CHARMM internal coordinates of N, CA and C (Angstrom, degrees):
IC EDIT
DIST 1 N 1 CA 1.4556
DIST 1 CA 1 C 1.5345
ANGL 1 N 1 CA 1 C 107.85
DIST 1 C 2 N 1.3316
ANGL 1 CA 1 C 2 N 116.89
DIHE 1 N 1 CA 1 C 2 N 126.38
DIST 2 N 2 CA 1.4583
ANGL 1 C 2 N 2 CA 118.50
DIHE 1 CA 1 C 2 N 2 CA 179.43
DIST 2 CA 2 C 1.5348
ANGL 2 N 2 CA 2 C 110.46
DIHE 1 C 2 N 2 CA 2 C -91.13
DIST 2 C 3 N 1.2987
ANGL 2 CA 2 C 3 N 115.72
DIHE 2 N 2 CA 2 C 3 N 174.51
DIST 3 N 3 CA 1.4668
ANGL 2 C 3 N 3 CA 121.37
DIHE 2 CA 2 C 3 N 3 CA -174.15
DIST 3 CA 3 C 1.5236
ANGL 3 N 3 CA 3 C 112.45
DIHE 2 C 3 N 3 CA 3 C -62.02
DIST 3 C 4 N 1.3386
ANGL 3 CA 3 C 4 N 117.89
DIHE 3 N 3 CA 3 C 4 N -32.96
DIST 4 N 4 CA 1.4682
ANGL 3 C 4 N 4 CA 120.39
DIHE 3 CA 3 C 4 N 4 CA 176.88
DIST 4 CA 4 C 1.5297
ANGL 4 N 4 CA 4 C 110.24
DIHE 3 C 4 N 4 CA 4 C -61.14
DIST 4 C 5 N 1.3361
ANGL 4 CA 4 C 5 N 115.73
DIHE 4 N 4 CA 4 C 5 N -42.53
DIST 5 N 5 CA 1.4713
ANGL 4 C 5 N 5 CA 120.39
DIHE 4 CA 4 C 5 N 5 CA 179.73
DIST 5 CA 5 C 1.5244
ANGL 5 N 5 CA 5 C 111.18
DIHE 4 C 5 N 5 CA 5 C -66.74
DIST 5 C 6 N 1.3226
ANGL 5 CA 5 C 6 N 116.59
DIHE 5 N 5 CA 5 C 6 N -41.33
DIST 6 N 6 CA 1.4622
ANGL 5 C 6 N 6 CA 121.14
DIHE 5 CA 5 C 6 N 6 CA 178.74
DIST 6 CA 6 C 1.5263
ANGL 6 N 6 CA 6 C 110.03
DIHE 5 C 6 N 6 CA 6 C -61.04
DIST 6 C 7 N 1.3297
ANGL 6 CA 6 C 7 N 115.94
DIHE 6 N 6 CA 6 C 7 N -47.91
DIST 7 N 7 CA 1.4632
ANGL 6 C 7 N 7 CA 119.29
DIHE 6 CA 6 C 7 N 7 CA -179.62
DIST 7 CA 7 C 1.5240
ANGL 7 N 7 CA 7 C 110.85
DIHE 6 C 7 N 7 CA 7 C -64.73
DIST 7 C 8 N 1.3134
ANGL 7 CA 7 C 8 N 117.76
DIHE 7 N 7 CA 7 C 8 N -40.26
DIST 8 N 8 CA 1.4629
ANGL 7 C 8 N 8 CA 121.20
DIHE 7 CA 7 C 8 N 8 CA 179.19
DIST 8 CA 8 C 1.5266
ANGL 8 N 8 CA 8 C 110.78
DIHE 7 C 8 N 8 CA 8 C -58.78
DIST 8 C 9 N 1.3225
ANGL 8 CA 8 C 9 N 116.31
DIHE 8 N 8 CA 8 C 9 N -48.01
DIST 9 N 9 CA 1.4611
ANGL 8 C 9 N 9 CA 121.30
DIHE 8 CA 8 C 9 N 9 CA -179.48
DIST 9 CA 9 C 1.5205
ANGL 9 N 9 CA 9 C 111.26
DIHE 8 C 9 N 9 CA 9 C -63.35
DIST 9 C 10 N 1.3251
ANGL 9 CA 9 C 10 N 116.68
DIHE 9 N 9 CA 9 C 10 N -46.75
DIST 10 N 10 CA 1.4642
ANGL 9 C 10 N 10 CA 120.53
DIHE 9 CA 9 C 10 N 10 CA -178.39
DIST 10 CA 10 C 1.5246
ANGL 10 N 10 CA 10 C 111.92
DIHE 9 C 10 N 10 CA 10 C -66.80
DIST 10 C 11 N 1.3189
ANGL 10 CA 10 C 11 N 116.66
DIHE 10 N 10 CA 10 C 11 N -41.59
DIST 11 N 11 CA 1.4640
ANGL 10 C 11 N 11 CA 120.11
DIHE 10 CA 10 C 11 N 11 CA -179.98
DIST 11 CA 11 C 1.5185
ANGL 11 N 11 CA 11 C 110.80
DIHE 10 C 11 N 11 CA 11 C -61.10
DIST 11 C 12 N 1.3139
ANGL 11 CA 11 C 12 N 116.56
DIHE 11 N 11 CA 11 C 12 N -47.80
DIST 12 N 12 CA 1.4657
ANGL 11 C 12 N 12 CA 120.86
DIHE 11 CA 11 C 12 N 12 CA -179.81
DIST 12 CA 12 C 1.5349
ANGL 12 N 12 CA 12 C 110.86
DIHE 11 C 12 N 12 CA 12 C -62.00
DIST 12 C 13 N 1.3406
ANGL 12 CA 12 C 13 N 116.47
DIHE 12 N 12 CA 12 C 13 N -44.09
DIST 13 N 13 CA 1.4732
ANGL 12 C 13 N 13 CA 120.76
DIHE 12 CA 12 C 13 N 13 CA -179.50
DIST 13 CA 13 C 1.5253
ANGL 13 N 13 CA 13 C 111.22
DIHE 12 C 13 N 13 CA 13 C -63.04
DIST 13 C 14 N 1.3093
ANGL 13 CA 13 C 14 N 116.92
DIHE 13 N 13 CA 13 C 14 N -47.27
DIST 14 N 14 CA 1.4711
ANGL 13 C 14 N 14 CA 120.72
DIHE 13 CA 13 C 14 N 14 CA -178.30
DIST 14 CA 14 C 1.5203
ANGL 14 N 14 CA 14 C 110.67
DIHE 13 C 14 N 14 CA 14 C -67.24
DIST 14 C 15 N 1.3386
ANGL 14 CA 14 C 15 N 116.76
DIHE 14 N 14 CA 14 C 15 N -43.29
DIST 15 N 15 CA 1.4707
ANGL 14 C 15 N 15 CA 120.01
DIHE 14 CA 14 C 15 N 15 CA -179.91
DIST 15 CA 15 C 1.5236
ANGL 15 N 15 CA 15 C 110.85
DIHE 14 C 15 N 15 CA 15 C -61.92
DIST 15 C 16 N 1.3159
ANGL 15 CA 15 C 16 N 116.54
DIHE 15 N 15 CA 15 C 16 N -44.59
DIST 16 N 16 CA 1.4691
ANGL 15 C 16 N 16 CA 119.77
DIHE 15 CA 15 C 16 N 16 CA 178.05
DIST 16 CA 16 C 1.5251
ANGL 16 N 16 CA 16 C 111.04
DIHE 15 C 16 N 16 CA 16 C -63.87
DIST 16 C 17 N 1.3313
ANGL 16 CA 16 C 17 N 116.77
DIHE 16 N 16 CA 16 C 17 N -39.93
DIST 17 N 17 CA 1.4607
ANGL 16 C 17 N 17 CA 121.11
DIHE 16 CA 16 C 17 N 17 CA 178.70
DIST 17 CA 17 C 1.5186
ANGL 17 N 17 CA 17 C 112.98
DIHE 16 C 17 N 17 CA 17 C -61.26
DIST 17 C 18 N 1.3240
ANGL 17 CA 17 C 18 N 115.86
DIHE 17 N 17 CA 17 C 18 N -29.54
DIST 18 N 18 CA 1.4666
ANGL 17 C 18 N 18 CA 120.60
DIHE 17 CA 17 C 18 N 18 CA 178.78
DIST 18 CA 18 C 1.5285
ANGL 18 N 18 CA 18 C 111.44
DIHE 17 C 18 N 18 CA 18 C -94.58
DIST 18 C 19 N 1.3330
ANGL 18 CA 18 C 19 N 115.38
DIHE 18 N 18 CA 18 C 19 N 6.02
DIST 19 N 19 CA 1.4625
ANGL 18 C 19 N 19 CA 123.30
DIHE 18 CA 18 C 19 N 19 CA 178.26
DIST 19 CA 19 C 1.5262
ANGL 19 N 19 CA 19 C 112.43
DIHE 18 C 19 N 19 CA 19 C 53.91
DIST 19 C 20 N 1.3212
ANGL 19 CA 19 C 20 N 114.63
DIHE 19 N 19 CA 19 C 20 N 46.28
DIST 20 N 20 CA 1.4623
ANGL 19 C 20 N 20 CA 121.21
DIHE 19 CA 19 C 20 N 20 CA 176.91
DIST 20 CA 20 C 1.5229
ANGL 20 N 20 CA 20 C 109.47
DIHE 19 C 20 N 20 CA 20 C -108.17
DIST 20 C 21 N 1.3148
ANGL 20 CA 20 C 21 N 116.54
DIHE 20 N 20 CA 20 C 21 N 143.13
DIST 21 N 21 CA 1.4531
ANGL 20 C 21 N 21 CA 120.54
DIHE 20 CA 20 C 21 N 21 CA 171.86
DIST 21 CA 21 C 1.5210
ANGL 21 N 21 CA 21 C 108.24
DIHE 20 C 21 N 21 CA 21 C -85.48
DIST 21 C 22 N 1.3237
ANGL 21 CA 21 C 22 N 115.93
DIHE 21 N 21 CA 21 C 22 N 165.64
DIST 22 N 22 CA 1.4579
ANGL 21 C 22 N 22 CA 119.37
DIHE 21 CA 21 C 22 N 22 CA 174.65
DIST 22 CA 22 C 1.5297
ANGL 22 N 22 CA 22 C 109.84
DIHE 21 C 22 N 22 CA 22 C -60.63
DIST 22 C 23 N 1.3073
ANGL 22 CA 22 C 23 N 116.22
DIHE 22 N 22 CA 22 C 23 N -36.78
DIST 23 N 23 CA 1.4615
ANGL 22 C 23 N 23 CA 121.01
DIHE 22 CA 22 C 23 N 23 CA 179.38
DIST 23 CA 23 C 1.5337
ANGL 23 N 23 CA 23 C 111.23
DIHE 22 C 23 N 23 CA 23 C -62.92
DIST 23 C 24 N 1.3228
ANGL 23 CA 23 C 24 N 116.80
DIHE 23 N 23 CA 23 C 24 N -44.16
DIST 24 N 24 CA 1.4668
ANGL 23 C 24 N 24 CA 120.27
DIHE 23 CA 23 C 24 N 24 CA 178.71
DIST 24 CA 24 C 1.5292
ANGL 24 N 24 CA 24 C 111.12
DIHE 23 C 24 N 24 CA 24 C -64.48
DIST 24 C 25 N 1.3277
ANGL 24 CA 24 C 25 N 116.68
DIHE 24 N 24 CA 24 C 25 N -41.98
DIST 25 N 25 CA 1.4541
ANGL 24 C 25 N 25 CA 120.05
DIHE 24 CA 24 C 25 N 25 CA 178.62
DIST 25 CA 25 C 1.5268
ANGL 25 N 25 CA 25 C 110.48
DIHE 24 C 25 N 25 CA 25 C -64.87
DIST 25 C 26 N 1.3160
ANGL 25 CA 25 C 26 N 116.62
DIHE 25 N 25 CA 25 C 26 N -41.47
DIST 26 N 26 CA 1.4624
ANGL 25 C 26 N 26 CA 120.56
DIHE 25 CA 25 C 26 N 26 CA 177.86
DIST 26 CA 26 C 1.5259
ANGL 26 N 26 CA 26 C 110.53
DIHE 25 C 26 N 26 CA 26 C -59.24
DIST 26 C 27 N 1.3079
ANGL 26 CA 26 C 27 N 116.74
DIHE 26 N 26 CA 26 C 27 N -43.74
DIST 27 N 27 CA 1.4639
ANGL 26 C 27 N 27 CA 121.03
DIHE 26 CA 26 C 27 N 27 CA 179.34
DIST 27 CA 27 C 1.5339
ANGL 27 N 27 CA 27 C 110.77
DIHE 26 C 27 N 27 CA 27 C -62.08
DIST 27 C 28 N 1.3267
ANGL 27 CA 27 C 28 N 116.69
DIHE 27 N 27 CA 27 C 28 N -43.81
DIST 28 N 28 CA 1.4720
ANGL 27 C 28 N 28 CA 120.77
DIHE 27 CA 27 C 28 N 28 CA -179.21
DIST 28 CA 28 C 1.5289
ANGL 28 N 28 CA 28 C 112.66
DIHE 27 C 28 N 28 CA 28 C -65.79
DIST 28 C 29 N 1.3227
ANGL 28 CA 28 C 29 N 116.68
DIHE 28 N 28 CA 28 C 29 N -30.86
DIST 29 N 29 CA 1.4639
ANGL 28 C 29 N 29 CA 120.51
DIHE 28 CA 28 C 29 N 29 CA -176.28
DIST 29 CA 29 C 1.5191
ANGL 29 N 29 CA 29 C 113.53
DIHE 28 C 29 N 29 CA 29 C -94.59
DIST 29 C 30 N 1.3299
ANGL 29 CA 29 C 30 N 116.43
DIHE 29 N 29 CA 29 C 30 N -19.14
DIST 30 N 30 CA 1.4625
ANGL 29 C 30 N 30 CA 119.80
DIHE 29 CA 29 C 30 N 30 CA -174.41
DIST 30 CA 30 C 1.5224
ANGL 30 N 30 CA 30 C 112.10
DIHE 29 C 30 N 30 CA 30 C 80.60
DIST 30 C 31 N 1.3321
ANGL 30 CA 30 C 31 N 116.31
DIHE 30 N 30 CA 30 C 31 N 12.71
DIST 31 N 31 CA 1.4643
ANGL 30 C 31 N 31 CA 121.53
DIHE 30 CA 30 C 31 N 31 CA 178.28
DIST 31 CA 31 C 1.5256
ANGL 31 N 31 CA 31 C 108.90
DIHE 30 C 31 N 31 CA 31 C -100.52
DIST 31 C 32 N 1.3096
ANGL 31 CA 31 C 32 N 116.81
DIHE 31 N 31 CA 31 C 32 N 165.56
DIST 32 N 32 CA 1.4673
ANGL 31 C 32 N 32 CA 119.06
DIHE 31 CA 31 C 32 N 32 CA 178.86
DIST 32 CA 32 C 1.5272
ANGL 32 N 32 CA 32 C 110.03
DIHE 31 C 32 N 32 CA 32 C -80.35
DIST 32 C 33 N 1.3186
ANGL 32 CA 32 C 33 N 114.41
DIHE 32 N 32 CA 32 C 33 N 152.96
DIST 33 N 33 CA 1.4595
ANGL 32 C 33 N 33 CA 120.32
DIHE 32 CA 32 C 33 N 33 CA 178.02
DIST 33 CA 33 C 1.5334
ANGL 33 N 33 CA 33 C 109.93
DIHE 32 C 33 N 33 CA 33 C -63.65
DIST 33 C 34 N 1.3176
ANGL 33 CA 33 C 34 N 117.12
DIHE 33 N 33 CA 33 C 34 N -35.60
DIST 34 N 34 CA 1.4707
ANGL 33 C 34 N 34 CA 120.93
DIHE 33 CA 33 C 34 N 34 CA 178.23
DIST 34 CA 34 C 1.5227
ANGL 34 N 34 CA 34 C 111.05
DIHE 33 C 34 N 34 CA 34 C -62.77
DIST 34 C 35 N 1.3276
ANGL 34 CA 34 C 35 N 116.43
DIHE 34 N 34 CA 34 C 35 N -39.85
DIST 35 N 35 CA 1.4640
ANGL 34 C 35 N 35 CA 120.77
DIHE 34 CA 34 C 35 N 35 CA -179.79
DIST 35 CA 35 C 1.5293
ANGL 35 N 35 CA 35 C 110.40
DIHE 34 C 35 N 35 CA 35 C -67.33
DIST 35 C 36 N 1.3323
ANGL 35 CA 35 C 36 N 116.90
DIHE 35 N 35 CA 35 C 36 N -43.38
DIST 36 N 36 CA 1.4712
ANGL 35 C 36 N 36 CA 120.95
DIHE 35 CA 35 C 36 N 36 CA 176.68
DIST 36 CA 36 C 1.5253
ANGL 36 N 36 CA 36 C 109.13
DIHE 35 C 36 N 36 CA 36 C -59.28
DIST 36 C 37 N 1.3257
ANGL 36 CA 36 C 37 N 116.75
DIHE 36 N 36 CA 36 C 37 N -45.89
DIST 37 N 37 CA 1.4655
ANGL 36 C 37 N 37 CA 120.96
DIHE 36 CA 36 C 37 N 37 CA 179.46
DIST 37 CA 37 C 1.5197
ANGL 37 N 37 CA 37 C 112.15
DIHE 36 C 37 N 37 CA 37 C -61.36
DIST 37 C 38 N 1.3293
ANGL 37 CA 37 C 38 N 116.72
DIHE 37 N 37 CA 37 C 38 N -40.42
DIST 38 N 38 CA 1.4680
ANGL 37 C 38 N 38 CA 120.73
DIHE 37 CA 37 C 38 N 38 CA 179.76
DIST 38 CA 38 C 1.5278
ANGL 38 N 38 CA 38 C 110.96
DIHE 37 C 38 N 38 CA 38 C -66.04
DIST 38 C 39 N 1.3191
ANGL 38 CA 38 C 39 N 117.34
DIHE 38 N 38 CA 38 C 39 N -36.42
DIST 39 N 39 CA 1.4728
ANGL 38 C 39 N 39 CA 120.33
DIHE 38 CA 38 C 39 N 39 CA 176.26
DIST 39 CA 39 C 1.5259
ANGL 39 N 39 CA 39 C 109.43
DIHE 38 C 39 N 39 CA 39 C -66.38
DIST 39 C 40 N 1.3330
ANGL 39 CA 39 C 40 N 117.22
DIHE 39 N 39 CA 39 C 40 N -43.08
DIST 40 N 40 CA 1.4716
ANGL 39 C 40 N 40 CA 121.07
DIHE 39 CA 39 C 40 N 40 CA -179.82
DIST 40 CA 40 C 1.5202
ANGL 40 N 40 CA 40 C 112.57
DIHE 39 C 40 N 40 CA 40 C -65.98
DIST 40 C 41 N 1.3169
ANGL 40 CA 40 C 41 N 117.44
DIHE 40 N 40 CA 40 C 41 N -25.87
DIST 41 N 41 CA 1.4684
ANGL 40 C 41 N 41 CA 120.90
DIHE 40 CA 40 C 41 N 41 CA 177.77
DIST 41 CA 41 C 1.5303
ANGL 41 N 41 CA 41 C 111.47
DIHE 40 C 41 N 41 CA 41 C -93.06
DIST 41 C 42 N 1.3278
ANGL 41 CA 41 C 42 N 116.73
DIHE 41 N 41 CA 41 C 42 N 4.13
DIST 42 N 42 CA 1.4635
ANGL 41 C 42 N 42 CA 123.69
DIHE 41 CA 41 C 42 N 42 CA -179.21
DIST 42 CA 42 C 1.5265
ANGL 42 N 42 CA 42 C 111.57
DIHE 41 C 42 N 42 CA 42 C 60.94
DIST 42 C 43 N 1.3238
ANGL 42 CA 42 C 43 N 116.28
DIHE 42 N 42 CA 42 C 43 N 29.69
DIST 43 N 43 CA 1.4665
ANGL 42 C 43 N 43 CA 121.07
DIHE 42 CA 42 C 43 N 43 CA 176.13
DIST 43 CA 43 C 1.5275
ANGL 43 N 43 CA 43 C 111.29
DIHE 42 C 43 N 43 CA 43 C -88.83
DIST 43 C 44 N 1.3237
ANGL 43 CA 43 C 44 N 116.33
DIHE 43 N 43 CA 43 C 44 N -23.19
DIST 44 N 44 CA 1.4704
ANGL 43 C 44 N 44 CA 122.38
DIHE 43 CA 43 C 44 N 44 CA -179.47
DIST 44 CA 44 C 1.5146
ANGL 44 N 44 CA 44 C 109.57
DIHE 43 C 44 N 44 CA 44 C -129.10
DIST 44 C 45 N 1.3085
ANGL 44 CA 44 C 45 N 115.47
DIHE 44 N 44 CA 44 C 45 N 148.12
DIST 45 N 45 CA 1.4671
ANGL 44 C 45 N 45 CA 121.36
DIHE 44 CA 44 C 45 N 45 CA 174.02
DIST 45 CA 45 C 1.5137
ANGL 45 N 45 CA 45 C 108.07
DIHE 44 C 45 N 45 CA 45 C -95.62
DIST 45 C 46 N 1.3087
ANGL 45 CA 45 C 46 N 116.69
DIHE 45 N 45 CA 45 C 46 N 137.98
DIST 46 N 46 CA 1.4609
ANGL 45 C 46 N 46 CA 121.42
DIHE 45 CA 45 C 46 N 46 CA 177.23
DIST 46 CA 46 C 1.5253
ANGL 46 N 46 CA 46 C 109.47
DIHE 45 C 46 N 46 CA 46 C -86.46
DIST 46 C 47 N 1.3167
ANGL 46 CA 46 C 47 N 116.34
DIHE 46 N 46 CA 46 C 47 N 138.02
DIST 47 N 47 CA 1.4604
ANGL 46 C 47 N 47 CA 120.11
DIHE 46 CA 46 C 47 N 47 CA 173.30
DIST 47 CA 47 C 1.5254
ANGL 47 N 47 CA 47 C 108.43
DIHE 46 C 47 N 47 CA 47 C -73.57
DIST 47 C 48 N 1.3029
ANGL 47 CA 47 C 48 N 116.32
DIHE 47 N 47 CA 47 C 48 N 169.15
DIST 48 N 48 CA 1.4666
ANGL 47 C 48 N 48 CA 120.72
DIHE 47 CA 47 C 48 N 48 CA 177.44
DIST 48 CA 48 C 1.5296
ANGL 48 N 48 CA 48 C 109.86
DIHE 47 C 48 N 48 CA 48 C -61.28
DIST 48 C 49 N 1.3240
ANGL 48 CA 48 C 49 N 117.11
DIHE 48 N 48 CA 48 C 49 N -37.94
DIST 49 N 49 CA 1.4666
ANGL 48 C 49 N 49 CA 121.09
DIHE 48 CA 48 C 49 N 49 CA 178.52
DIST 49 CA 49 C 1.5237
ANGL 49 N 49 CA 49 C 110.68
DIHE 48 C 49 N 49 CA 49 C -62.81
DIST 49 C 50 N 1.3147
ANGL 49 CA 49 C 50 N 116.59
DIHE 49 N 49 CA 49 C 50 N -45.01
DIST 50 N 50 CA 1.4680
ANGL 49 C 50 N 50 CA 121.24
DIHE 49 CA 49 C 50 N 50 CA 178.96
DIST 50 CA 50 C 1.5233
ANGL 50 N 50 CA 50 C 110.15
DIHE 49 C 50 N 50 CA 50 C -66.14
DIST 50 C 51 N 1.3208
ANGL 50 CA 50 C 51 N 117.47
DIHE 50 N 50 CA 50 C 51 N -41.11
DIST 51 N 51 CA 1.4646
ANGL 50 C 51 N 51 CA 121.36
DIHE 50 CA 50 C 51 N 51 CA 176.22
DIST 51 CA 51 C 1.5260
ANGL 51 N 51 CA 51 C 109.95
DIHE 50 C 51 N 51 CA 51 C -55.73
DIST 51 C 52 N 1.3133
ANGL 51 CA 51 C 52 N 116.71
DIHE 51 N 51 CA 51 C 52 N -43.40
DIST 52 N 52 CA 1.4642
ANGL 51 C 52 N 52 CA 121.31
DIHE 51 CA 51 C 52 N 52 CA 178.23
DIST 52 CA 52 C 1.5099
ANGL 52 N 52 CA 52 C 112.51
DIHE 51 C 52 N 52 CA 52 C -63.54
DIST 52 C 53 N 1.3232
ANGL 52 CA 52 C 53 N 117.36
DIHE 52 N 52 CA 52 C 53 N -43.45
DIST 53 N 53 CA 1.4727
ANGL 52 C 53 N 53 CA 121.24
DIHE 52 CA 52 C 53 N 53 CA 179.57
DIST 53 CA 53 C 1.5279
ANGL 53 N 53 CA 53 C 111.01
DIHE 52 C 53 N 53 CA 53 C -62.73
DIST 53 C 54 N 1.3220
ANGL 53 CA 53 C 54 N 115.60
DIHE 53 N 53 CA 53 C 54 N -44.35
DIST 54 N 54 CA 1.4649
ANGL 53 C 54 N 54 CA 120.16
DIHE 53 CA 53 C 54 N 54 CA -178.74
DIST 54 CA 54 C 1.5214
ANGL 54 N 54 CA 54 C 110.55
DIHE 53 C 54 N 54 CA 54 C -66.72
DIST 54 C 55 N 1.3209
ANGL 54 CA 54 C 55 N 117.78
DIHE 54 N 54 CA 54 C 55 N -45.81
DIST 55 N 55 CA 1.4675
ANGL 54 C 55 N 55 CA 119.78
DIHE 54 CA 54 C 55 N 55 CA -178.76
DIST 55 CA 55 C 1.5208
ANGL 55 N 55 CA 55 C 110.76
DIHE 54 C 55 N 55 CA 55 C -63.74
DIST 55 C 56 N 1.3215
ANGL 55 CA 55 C 56 N 117.47
DIHE 55 N 55 CA 55 C 56 N -38.86
DIST 56 N 56 CA 1.4679
ANGL 55 C 56 N 56 CA 120.64
DIHE 55 CA 55 C 56 N 56 CA 177.88
DIST 56 CA 56 C 1.5266
ANGL 56 N 56 CA 56 C 110.77
DIHE 55 C 56 N 56 CA 56 C -64.57
DIST 56 C 57 N 1.3175
ANGL 56 CA 56 C 57 N 116.82
DIHE 56 N 56 CA 56 C 57 N -43.87
DIST 57 N 57 CA 1.4672
ANGL 56 C 57 N 57 CA 120.98
DIHE 56 CA 56 C 57 N 57 CA -179.81
DIST 57 CA 57 C 1.5307
ANGL 57 N 57 CA 57 C 111.69
DIHE 56 C 57 N 57 CA 57 C -64.43
DIST 57 C 58 N 1.3258
ANGL 57 CA 57 C 58 N 116.73
DIHE 57 N 57 CA 57 C 58 N -31.82
DIST 58 N 58 CA 1.4727
ANGL 57 C 58 N 58 CA 121.06
DIHE 57 CA 57 C 58 N 58 CA 179.84
DIST 58 CA 58 C 1.5263
ANGL 58 N 58 CA 58 C 112.60
DIHE 57 C 58 N 58 CA 58 C -88.75
DIST 58 C 59 N 1.3170
ANGL 58 CA 58 C 59 N 116.76
DIHE 58 N 58 CA 58 C 59 N -12.08
DIST 59 N 59 CA 1.4651
ANGL 58 C 59 N 59 CA 120.24
DIHE 58 CA 58 C 59 N 59 CA -179.52
DIST 59 CA 59 C 1.5229
ANGL 59 N 59 CA 59 C 113.01
DIHE 58 C 59 N 59 CA 59 C 72.56
DIST 59 C 60 N 1.3321
ANGL 59 CA 59 C 60 N 115.95
DIHE 59 N 59 CA 59 C 60 N 35.41
DIST 60 N 60 CA 1.4654
ANGL 59 C 60 N 60 CA 121.02
DIHE 59 CA 59 C 60 N 60 CA 178.80
DIST 60 CA 60 C 1.5274
ANGL 60 N 60 CA 60 C 109.16
DIHE 59 C 60 N 60 CA 60 C -128.32
DIST 60 C 61 N 1.3157
ANGL 60 CA 60 C 61 N 116.23
DIHE 60 N 60 CA 60 C 61 N 162.97
DIST 61 N 61 CA 1.4589
ANGL 60 C 61 N 61 CA 120.97
DIHE 60 CA 60 C 61 N 61 CA 174.62
DIST 61 CA 61 C 1.5346
ANGL 61 N 61 CA 61 C 108.39
DIHE 60 C 61 N 61 CA 61 C -73.78
DIST 61 C 62 N 1.3256
ANGL 61 CA 61 C 62 N 117.96
DIHE 61 N 61 CA 61 C 62 N 144.48
DIST 62 N 62 CA 1.4693
ANGL 61 C 62 N 62 CA 119.96
DIHE 61 CA 61 C 62 N 62 CA 179.08
DIST 62 CA 62 C 1.5269
ANGL 62 N 62 CA 62 C 113.07
DIHE 61 C 62 N 62 CA 62 C -54.12
DIST 62 C 63 N 1.3070
ANGL 62 CA 62 C 63 N 117.34
DIHE 62 N 62 CA 62 C 63 N -34.43
DIST 63 N 63 CA 1.4707
ANGL 62 C 63 N 63 CA 121.10
DIHE 62 CA 62 C 63 N 63 CA -179.37
DIST 63 CA 63 C 1.5203
ANGL 63 N 63 CA 63 C 112.03
DIHE 62 C 63 N 63 CA 63 C -59.90
DIST 63 C 64 N 1.3293
ANGL 63 CA 63 C 64 N 117.65
DIHE 63 N 63 CA 63 C 64 N -29.73
DIST 64 N 64 CA 1.4732
ANGL 63 C 64 N 64 CA 120.03
DIHE 63 CA 63 C 64 N 64 CA 178.70
DIST 64 CA 64 C 1.5186
ANGL 64 N 64 CA 64 C 112.09
DIHE 63 C 64 N 64 CA 64 C -62.40
DIST 64 C 65 N 1.3197
ANGL 64 CA 64 C 65 N 116.05
DIHE 64 N 64 CA 64 C 65 N -28.93
DIST 65 N 65 CA 1.4531
ANGL 64 C 65 N 65 CA 120.01
DIHE 64 CA 64 C 65 N 65 CA -178.53
DIST 65 CA 65 C 1.5282
ANGL 65 N 65 CA 65 C 113.17
DIHE 64 C 65 N 65 CA 65 C -80.33
DIST 65 C 66 N 1.3104
ANGL 65 CA 65 C 66 N 116.76
DIHE 65 N 65 CA 65 C 66 N -21.20
DIST 66 N 66 CA 1.4661
ANGL 65 C 66 N 66 CA 118.92
DIHE 65 CA 65 C 66 N 66 CA -175.20
DIST 66 CA 66 C 1.5242
ANGL 66 N 66 CA 66 C 114.36
DIHE 65 C 66 N 66 CA 66 C -118.22
DIST 66 C 67 N 1.3350
ANGL 66 CA 66 C 67 N 116.87
DIHE 66 N 66 CA 66 C 67 N 8.06
DIST 67 N 67 CA 1.4613
ANGL 66 C 67 N 67 CA 120.76
DIHE 66 CA 66 C 67 N 67 CA 178.70
DIST 67 CA 67 C 1.5224
ANGL 67 N 67 CA 67 C 109.53
DIHE 66 C 67 N 67 CA 67 C -93.90
DIST 67 C 68 N 1.3142
ANGL 67 CA 67 C 68 N 115.34
DIHE 67 N 67 CA 67 C 68 N 126.25
DIST 68 N 68 CA 1.4613
ANGL 67 C 68 N 68 CA 120.66
DIHE 67 CA 67 C 68 N 68 CA 179.97
DIST 68 CA 68 C 1.5210
ANGL 68 N 68 CA 68 C 110.34
DIHE 67 C 68 N 68 CA 68 C -71.76
DIST 68 C 69 N 1.3199
ANGL 68 CA 68 C 69 N 116.04
DIHE 68 N 68 CA 68 C 69 N 132.08
DIST 69 N 69 CA 1.4668
ANGL 68 C 69 N 69 CA 121.25
DIHE 68 CA 68 C 69 N 69 CA 176.73
DIST 69 CA 69 C 1.5154
ANGL 69 N 69 CA 69 C 109.32
DIHE 68 C 69 N 69 CA 69 C -79.78
DIST 69 C 70 N 1.3215
ANGL 69 CA 69 C 70 N 116.00
DIHE 69 N 69 CA 69 C 70 N 150.02
DIST 70 N 70 CA 1.4750
ANGL 69 C 70 N 70 CA 119.78
DIHE 69 CA 69 C 70 N 70 CA 178.53
DIST 70 CA 70 C 1.4689
ANGL 70 N 70 CA 70 C 112.36
DIHE 69 C 70 N 70 CA 70 C -84.68
END
COOR INIT
IC SEED 1 N 1 CA 1 C
IC BUILD
C-alpha cells in the first residue's frame, strides 16, 4: 500500500467519523469537492500544503492522515 492509499483510507475514515460530507470538507479547506474525492480514491496525491489544510479542517494532526494503521 503506498502513501496515497494510506491517506485515502485515513481521510475517508476520519471524515466519516466526523460526519462530514466531501462537500463540507471542501468548503472548510477551500479545495474543490472533486479534488477531495480524487484524494479519497487515491487518484491524486496531496501536497504538504493540502495535507495541512485538510488536517486543520478535520481537527487532526497531519500525521494521522499519513500513518498506516495496523
